C-alpha positions in Angstrom: 14.2 -18.5 -13.7 13.4 -19.7 -17.2 12.9 -16.5 -19.1 12.0 -18.5 -22.4 9.1 -17.6 -24.7 8.0 -18.1 -28.2 10.5 -16.0 -30.4 7.6 -15.1 -32.3 5.6 -13.3 -29.4 9.3 -10.8 -28.8 8.8 -7.2 -29.4 10.8 -7.0 -32.9 9.5 -10.1 -34.3 6.2 -8.6 -33.5 6.9 -5.2 -35.0 7.9 -7.0 -38.7 4.9 -9.2 -38.2 2.6 -6.1 -38.3 4.8 -4.6 -41.0 4.2 -7.4 -43.3 0.2 -8.7 -42.4 -1.2 -5.1 -41.7 0.6 -1.7 -43.1 -2.0 0.3 -43.6 -3.8 -0.1 -40.2 -3.8 2.6 -38.4 -2.5 2.2 -34.9 -1.4 5.3 -33.1 -3.4 8.5 -32.7 -1.6 11.6 -31.6 -2.9 14.9 -30.5 -0.8 17.6 -32.1 -2.3 21.1 -30.6 -5.6 22.9 -31.7 -7.8 19.7 -31.3 -5.9 18.3 -34.3 -4.7 14.6 -34.5 -2.1 13.0 -36.4 -2.5 8.8 -37.3 0.3 6.6 -37.5 0.1 3.3 -39.6 1.9 0.1 -39.3 4.0 1.2 -42.5 4.6 4.9 -41.2 5.9 3.3 -37.6 8.2 0.8 -38.9 9.6 3.1 -41.6 10.6 5.5 -39.1 12.1 3.3 -36.8 14.3 1.5 -39.2 15.5 5.1 -40.2 16.2 6.1 -36.5 17.7 2.6 -36.0 20.2 3.1 -38.9 21.0 6.7 -37.7 21.6 4.9 -34.1 23.9 2.1 -35.5 25.7 4.8 -37.3 26.9 6.8 -34.2 28.8 3.4 -33.7 27.7 2.6 -30.0 29.2 -0.3 -28.6 26.4 -3.2 -28.4 23.7 -2.8 -25.7 25.0 0.4 -25.2 22.0 2.6 -22.7 20.1 5.1 -24.5 17.7 7.3 -22.7 14.1 8.3 -23.4 12.8 11.7 -21.7 9.7 12.7 -22.9 5.5 12.5 -22.1 3.6 9.8 -23.8 3.6 10.3 -27.5 3.5 8.3 -30.7 7.3 9.0 -30.7 7.9 7.6 -27.5 7.1 4.2 -28.7 9.3 4.6 -31.8 11.8 5.5 -30.6 11.9 2.8 -28.3 11.5 0.4 -31.4 14.1 1.7 -32.7 17.1 1.5 -29.9 15.8 -1.8 -30.1 16.0 -2.6 -33.7 19.7 -0.8 -33.6 20.9 -3.5 -31.0 21.0 -1.4 -27.7 18.9 -0.5 -24.4 16.4 1.8 -23.4 16.4 4.0 -20.5 13.4 5.6 -19.9 13.0 8.7 -17.5 9.7 9.9 -15.4 9.0 13.4 -17.1 8.8 14.6 -13.9 12.0 14.3 -12.8 14.2 16.7 -11.0 17.2 17.8 -12.5 19.4 16.1 -9.5 18.1 12.5 -10.6 17.9 12.8 -14.3 21.9 13.5 -13.7 22.0 10.2 -11.4 20.0 8.0 -13.7 22.0 9.4 -17.4 25.4 8.9 -14.9 24.5 5.6 -13.5 23.4 3.7 -16.5 26.1 5.0 -18.4 23.9 6.7 -21.7 25.0 7.6 -25.2 22.4 9.9 -26.1 18.9 11.2 -25.3 15.9 11.7 -26.7 14.1 14.7 -25.3 10.2 14.7 -26.1 7.3 16.5 -25.0 7.7 18.0 -21.3 6.4 20.6 -19.2 9.2 21.4 -16.9 12.5 21.0 -19.5 14.3 24.5 -18.4 14.0 22.9 -14.5 15.3 19.3 -16.0 18.0 20.4 -18.3 20.6 21.0 -15.9 20.7 17.6 -15.1 21.5 16.2 -18.9 25.5 16.1 -19.1 26.3 18.8 -22.0 28.3 16.1 -23.6 25.2 13.9 -24.2 24.4 14.0 -27.5 20.5 14.5 -28.0 17.5 13.9 -30.6 14.6 15.9 -30.3 11.7 13.9 -30.5 8.5 15.6 -32.6 6.5 17.9 -30.3 9.7 18.5 -27.9 10.5 21.5 -26.5 13.5 24.0 -28.3 16.5 23.0 -27.5 20.0 21.5 -28.5 20.6 18.4 -30.5 19.2 17.1 -33.7 15.6 17.3 -34.7 13.9 14.0 -35.5 12.5 14.8 -38.5 15.6 15.7 -39.8 17.1 12.2 -39.1 14.6 10.2 -40.6 14.5 12.5 -43.8 18.2 12.1 -44.8 18.4 8.3 -43.3 17.9 5.3 -45.5 15.8 2.9 -43.5 17.8 -0.1 -42.3 17.1 -3.5 -44.0 16.2 -6.6 -42.9 14.7 -7.9 -40.2 17.2 -7.8 -37.2 16.1 -9.5 -34.0 16.9 -9.6 -30.1 17.1 -12.8 -28.5 14.7 -13.1 -25.5 17.1 -13.3 -23.1 18.9 -10.1 -24.1 18.3 -7.4 -21.9 15.7 -4.5 -23.2 15.6 -2.1 -20.8 16.5 -0.5 -17.4 13.2 1.0 -16.0 14.4 3.4 -12.8 12.4 2.7 -9.8 10.6 5.6 -8.1 11.4 4.4 -4.8 10.5 6.3 -1.5 13.9 6.1 0.0 17.2 6.4 -1.9 18.8 6.2 -5.4 16.6 5.1 -7.8 17.3 1.5 -8.7 17.6 0.2 -12.3 15.5 -2.8 -12.7 16.8 -4.7 -15.9 14.2 -6.8 -17.8 14.8 -8.5 -21.1 12.5 -9.1 -23.9 11.1 -12.2 -22.7 9.9 -10.8 -19.2 8.0 -8.2 -21.2 6.8 -10.9 -23.8 5.8 -13.6 -21.0 4.2 -10.6 -18.8 2.0 -9.3 -21.4 1.0 -12.8 -22.4 -0.2 -13.5 -18.9 -2.2 -10.5 -18.7 -3.8 -11.2 -22.0 -5.6 -14.5 -20.9 -7.7 -12.3 -18.8 -7.6 -9.3 -21.0 -8.6 -10.7 -24.0 -8.0 -7.8 -26.2 -7.5 -7.6 -30.2 -6.6 -5.5 -32.8 -10.4 -3.8 -32.0 -9.5 -2.6 -28.8 -8.7 0.9 -27.9 -6.7 2.4 -25.0 -5.5 6.0 -23.8 -2.0 5.9 -23.1 -2.0 9.1 -20.6 -0.1 7.1 -17.5 4.2 7.8 -17.8 5.6 5.1 -20.1 8.1 5.2 -18.2 6.1 3.3 -15.5 6.2 -0.2 -15.8 2.0 -1.1 -16.1 2.0 1.3 -18.4 5.0 0.3 -20.6 3.4 -3.3 -20.4 -0.2 -2.8 -21.3 0.0 0.1 -24.2 3.7 -0.9 -25.8 3.2 -4.6 -25.5 -0.3 -4.9 -26.1 0.3 -3.0 -29.0 2.9 -4.7 -30.2 0.8 -8.2 -29.2 -2.7 -7.0 -30.6 -2.5 -4.4 -32.8 -4.5 -2.6 -30.6 -5.5 1.2 -31.7 -3.4 3.5 -29.2 -4.6 7.0 -28.6 -2.3 9.7 -26.7 -3.8 12.3 -24.2 -2.4 16.1 -24.8 -2.5 17.6 -21.3 -4.9 18.0 -18.1 -6.8 20.4 -19.8 -7.9 18.6 -22.6 -7.6 14.8 -20.7 -11.9 14.9 -20.8 -11.8 15.4 -24.4 -9.1 13.1 -25.0 -11.0 10.5 -23.4 -14.2 11.3 -25.3 -11.9 10.7 -28.4 -10.6 7.4 -27.7 -13.7 5.8 -26.0 -11.4 3.3 -24.8 -12.3 -0.4 -24.5 -9.5 -1.0 -22.4 -8.9 1.7 -19.4 -6.3 1.2 -16.8 -6.0 4.1 -14.1 -5.1 4.7 -10.5 -7.5 5.0 -7.1 -6.9 9.0 -7.1 -8.4 9.6 -10.6 -11.1 6.8 -10.5 -11.8 9.1 -7.0 -11.8 12.5 -9.0 -14.2 11.2 -12.1 -16.5 9.9 -9.3 -16.2 13.5 -7.7 -16.6 15.1 -10.9 -20.0 13.0 -11.3 -21.5 13.8 -8.2 -20.6 17.9 -8.7 -23.1 17.5 -11.5 -25.5 15.0 -10.0 -25.9 15.2 -6.2 -25.4 11.2 -4.7 -29.0 11.0 -3.4 -30.5 12.2 -6.5 -28.1 9.6 -8.5 -28.6 6.6 -6.1 -32.4 7.6 -6.3 -32.1 7.8 -10.4 -30.2 4.2 -10.5 -32.8 2.4 -8.1 -35.7 3.0 -10.7 -35.4 0.0 -13.5 -36.8 2.0 -16.3 -34.4 4.8 -15.9 -31.5 3.2 -14.6 -30.2 2.2 -17.8 -30.5 5.5 -19.5 -28.2 7.1 -16.4 -25.4 4.6 -16.4 -25.2 5.3 -20.0 -25.2 8.8 -19.9 -22.7 9.0 -16.9 -20.1 6.7 -18.2 -20.8 8.5 -21.7 -19.9 12.0 -20.3 -16.9 10.3 -18.6 -15.6 8.8 -22.2 -16.3 5.3 -20.7 -19.4 4.1 -22.3 -17.4 1.6 -24.7 -15.0 0.3 -21.7 -15.0 -3.4 -21.2 -11.8 -4.0 -19.3 -11.0 -1.2 -16.3 -8.4 -1.9 -13.8 -7.1 0.1 -11.0 -3.5 0.1 -9.8 -1.0 1.2 -7.8 -2.6 1.5 -4.7 -5.9 -0.3 -3.0 -9.2 0.6 -4.5 -11.6 1.7 -1.6 -14.7 -1.1 -1.8 -17.1 2.0 -1.8 -15.5 3.2 -5.0 -15.6 -0.3 -6.4 -19.3 -0.4 -5.7 -19.9 3.0 -7.0 -18.6 1.9 -10.2 -20.1 -1.6 -10.7 -23.4 0.3 -9.6 -22.8 2.2 -13.3 -22.5 -1.1 -15.0 -18.6 -0.5 -15.0 -16.6 -3.5 -13.0 -13.1 -2.4 -12.1 -11.0 -4.7 -11.5 -7.7 -4.5 -9.1 -4.3 -4.9 -10.3 -1.5 -5.9 -8.1 2.5 -5.6 -9.4 5.8 -4.1 -9.5 8.8 -2.7 -11.8 10.6 -5.8 -10.3 8.3 -8.2 -11.9 6.7 -6.5 -15.0 3.9 -5.1 -12.8 2.2 -8.8 -13.3 1.2 -10.9 -10.1 -2.0 -10.7 -9.0 -5.6 -9.1 -10.3 -9.0 -9.9 -9.2 -11.5 -11.5 -11.9 -14.1 -10.2 -13.8 -17.5 -11.8 -12.3 -15.2 -12.6 -9.3 -15.0 -9.1 -7.4 -13.1 -9.4 -4.1 -13.5 -5.5 -3.1 -10.0 -5.0 -0.5 -8.1 -7.5 -2.1 -5.7 -7.5 -5.2 -7.5 -10.8 -6.2 -5.4 -13.9 -7.6 -2.1 -15.0 -9.0 -1.6 -14.9 -12.8 -1.4 -17.8 -14.7 2.7 -18.5 -14.0 3.0 -17.0 -11.1 3.7 -18.4 -8.1 2.9 -16.4 -4.8 3.6 -16.8 -0.8 3.8 -15.2 2.5 6.6 -15.1 4.6 5.4 -16.7 8.1 7.6 -15.0 10.0 6.5 -11.1 8.5 3.5 -12.0 6.4 5.8 -10.5 3.0 4.4 -11.2 0.2 6.7 -13.1 -2.2 6.3 -14.0 -6.0 8.0 -16.2 -8.2 7.2 -16.1 -12.3 9.1 -15.8 -15.4 8.3 -11.9 -15.2 10.9 -11.5 -12.8 13.4 -8.9 -13.5 17.0 -10.0 -14.5 18.1 -7.9 -11.3 19.4 -4.6 -10.5 21.5 -2.5 -13.0 25.2 -2.4 -11.4 23.9 -3.5 -8.0 24.7 -7.2 -7.3 24.0 -6.9 -3.6 20.9 -5.0 -3.5 19.7 -7.8 -6.1 20.9 -10.7 -3.9 19.2 -9.1 -0.9 16.0 -8.4 -3.2 15.6 -12.3 -3.7 15.3 -15.3 -1.2 17.9 -17.9 -1.2 15.6 -20.1 -3.2 14.9 -17.5 -6.0 11.5 -15.8 -4.9 11.0 -12.2 -5.3 10.9 -10.0 -1.7 7.8 -7.4 -2.7 8.3 -5.6 0.6 4.3 -5.7 1.0 2.9 -7.4 3.7 -0.4 -9.7 2.7 -3.2 -11.3 4.5 -5.2 -14.3 2.3 -9.0 -14.4 2.9 -11.1 -17.5 3.1 -11.2 -17.8 -0.7 -7.7 -17.3 -1.0 -7.7 -13.4 -2.3 -4.9 -11.4 -1.2 -5.2 -8.3 0.9 -2.3 -5.7 0.8 -2.0 -4.8 4.0 0.9 -2.3 4.1 4.2 -2.2 3.7 7.1 -4.0 5.9 9.1 -1.3 6.7 6.4 1.1 7.0 5.1 -0.1 9.8 6.1 1.7 13.0 6.0 1.4 16.5 3.9 4.0 18.9 5.4 5.1 22.1 2.9 2.2 23.8 4.7 -0.4 22.1 2.2 -1.0 19.4 2.7 -1.2 15.9 0.7 0.6 13.2 0.4 0.0 9.5 -0.2 3.3 8.0 -1.4 2.3 4.3 -5.0 0.7 5.2 -5.6 4.4 7.4 -4.2 6.3 4.6 -6.8 4.6 2.1 -9.7 5.8 4.2 -8.1 9.4 4.5 -8.1 10.1 0.5 -11.8 9.4 0.2 -12.4 12.9 1.5 -12.7 15.1 -1.7 -10.5 17.9 -0.3 -7.5 15.4 0.2 -5.3 14.9 -2.5 -2.3 12.9 -0.5 -1.8 12.1 3.1 0.7 10.5 5.1 0.1 8.9 9.2 3.2 8.9 10.5 4.3 8.7 14.7 6.9 6.6 15.3 7.2 6.8 19.4 4.1 9.1 19.7 1.4 8.1 22.4 -0.9 7.9 19.1 -0.5 8.0 15.4 -1.0 11.7 13.8 -2.1 12.3 9.8 -0.6 14.4 7.6 -3.1 15.8 4.7 -2.1 18.3 1.3 -5.2 19.7 0.6 -6.1 19.3 -3.6 -5.7 22.9 -5.6 -9.6 23.3 -5.3 -9.6 22.9 -1.9 -6.7 24.8 -1.1 -8.2 27.9 -2.8 -11.4 28.1 -1.1 -9.3 27.4 2.6 -7.8 31.2 2.2 -11.6 32.4 2.7 -12.1 32.0 6.7 -15.5 30.8 6.2 -14.4 28.1 4.0 -11.8 27.1 6.1 -14.0 26.6 9.1 -16.6 24.4 6.8 -13.6 22.7 5.6 -12.2 22.1 8.8 -15.5 20.9 10.3 -15.8 18.3 7.5 -12.1 16.9 7.8 -13.1 16.4 11.8 -16.0 14.6 10.8 -14.2 12.3 8.7 -11.2 11.9 11.0 -14.0 10.8 13.6 -15.6 8.5 11.1 -12.4 6.9 10.8 -11.0 6.7 13.9 -14.6 4.7 15.2 -13.3 1.8 12.7 -9.6 1.7 13.8 -8.3 -0.5 16.9 -7.9 2.2 19.6 -3.8 1.9 19.2 -4.4 2.9 15.3 -6.6 5.9 16.1 -5.4 9.2 14.7 -4.6 12.0 17.3 -5.3 14.7 15.2 -4.9 15.8 11.4 -2.4 17.8 10.5 -3.5 19.9 7.1 0.2 21.4 5.6 0.1 24.2 3.2 3.5 23.2 1.2 2.3 21.3 -1.4 4.1 17.8 -2.1 5.9 17.8 -5.4 8.4 16.0 -7.2 11.0 18.6 -7.1 10.6 19.0 -3.8 11.6 15.4 -3.2 8.7 15.0 -1.0 6.5 12.4 -3.3 7.6 10.3 -6.0 6.7 10.9 -9.9 4.4 8.2 -9.5 2.8 10.2 -6.6 3.7 8.0 -3.7 4.5 9.6 -0.3 8.5 9.8 0.2 7.7 8.7 4.4 11.6 9.4 5.2 11.4 12.9 3.5 8.3 13.8 5.1 9.9 12.4 8.6 12.9 15.0 8.0 10.6 18.2 7.0 7.6 17.5 9.9 9.2 15.4 12.7 10.0 18.5 14.8 6.5 19.7 14.9 4.8 16.7 16.1 5.0 17.0 19.9 3.8 20.7 19.9 0.7 19.0 17.4 -0.2 16.7 19.7 -0.2 19.4 22.7 -2.2 21.6 20.8 -5.1 18.8 21.7 -7.1 19.6 18.3 -8.6 17.3 15.7 -7.5 19.6 12.7 -4.1 21.6 12.9 -3.4 24.0 10.0 0.4 24.4 9.5 1.6 27.1 7.6 5.1 26.5 6.3 
């Protein structure tokens, strides 16, 4: 695959462009606590980048040395990344929610020479995963720990001079997947794959320096990295950062983003928050009145901080059509995007004005897509495809077909207009004891629409019928402690189950819904840092109970760990 792109679209070249042409433009706004923020101009960003790059070069690492970033999103997360690149090294971002064992696996596997540590919620739990001899640079707002402070480095280091650049085919980053099984794999991307991928997105996004975006999904994830970091470099848009879950609503209203990307579970939470203050029937009635409709739409979106949003997108999992319709009635058309770390997150999206609920739309310009005739697996080819898995040539070979197409592992179906619908995972499909195959993903998409459900897993290999494991959200779990509240919730879940089964083929219908008491966390290994269920681990923990649950012949089973 040819990964060549114009040199002036590459990351460092864009950084120097803004340093020359817009040095005083404010492009990063960082919360610093107490409701206060700090703004950064391009001049300030590049000055700190140059000083840190000079410091890194002075450490004498070999060209292409791997340097980790372990931090929540912040202005200095991006500046650290730029400095790594300017110094001639390769950045390795780590999810800020990883368990210590996974931190150690990644740092050892990539042979990291230094680690940037920034804002984290559980540093004490993660710290044992960092090798004792590994040098640490503490980003501003980091927890107290060993290492040298960023501020001290930039204060005493002269900035790197000139405009050192990196060729498009040079390795820029290794992004470790949060895979649902096994050891994370290090996905290698070059400066060209990133540049090409954002250029493809930009043809549908049409952002410029007037655009605003809130960065809160992990920058260690390919979607946030492509949309935020490379949109910043390409267009000089204004990036606002979220401070915490507690301040998220205020952070969103501060940014009033024109571009907003989220995952389905957050779009659902937004909806639930609105309906908690204004019942669905009342909202429907008001939206149906022509004179009132416009005022209500503006009021609701304004309360969410999305009244200025011109481009809204959802990804990571399918958006329920009813949810898309609900937002459309408010005047916010949410497009669906589809991609994976291995293709820089750029594969398909729906089109503004040509929504296809239930599908992820159409390939981006420059992306080729096909379905395997035997398995229906989606396969793609584009200049955004990865260089391969770091140190894993065999896995790399297995992930590409003989003619160079990336195997996504997702099953797909094309509708009459060529829109792509994700129908499940090739390997997630299981066979019941009746010899019938079940694709869990579409059923799970329906289950999580219940307001009490945080996450779920449909399983049941070799059982007569599948069953569903459900984890409640924190509010529902608290309410379920009370006997009366639990009874009401059980009745509601049973009704929800009945309504879903009515839509399924007989062999897909769920025997029961099991409410688990043990929270599924990243630390326990039951979900990934991107909140995807690790099916294998779920099976390990719960499979011995399946037969007993089925024998109970109850529609809703409460499992106390």
